[in-house]
C-alpha positions, 0 to 999 in steps of 0.5 A, a space after each residue: 446783906 450789909 449796909 455800906 456808906 456811899 463812899 465805900 460802895 464802889 470799893 466793895 464792888 472792886 474787892 468782891 464784898 458786894 455784887 450790886 450797889 446803888 450809886 449816884 450817877 455822878 459819883 466820882 468813884 465811878 469814874 474809871 471803875 469797871 462797873 456796869 451802870 443800870 438805869 432805873 427806868 421804873 423809878 424804884 429809887 428817888 431821883 437825885 437832881 441838882 437844882 438852884 434856888 434864886 432869890 426873889 427879884 434876881 430873875 436876871 441871875 435865873 436867866 443867866 444860869 438857865 443858859 447852862 441847863 442840860 449842858 453838863 453830861 453826867 460822865 463829865 460831872 463824874 470825872 470832875 467829882 473824882 478830881 475833887 475827891 477829898 480821899 485822892 485830893 487830886 484837885 481842889 473843888 475850884 480847879 475841878 470846876 474850872 476843868 469842867 467848865 472848859 471840858 463842857 465849853 461853858 468857860 
């Protein structure tokens, strides 16, 4: 068994060095990769959920952000992450975020 950093795991699948990996479902390296994604329906791995913490007294901001809850599909997030990947440097993170906002109808 070998240990890989998350950045190299998908590459290990592609070149045959690994048959199975764990990955974040929104990892940009998975966009366009010929892989089969399995769901961890038994909770063997801890969930990786993004969350926002809003300062006390900023309930207005919390309500504004709540409008976006559940509106971004993991597939779209994966593509946006791939666009902003530093290794390929296709787009800046800000450009990828603008693309994601347009793609998901949030802009």
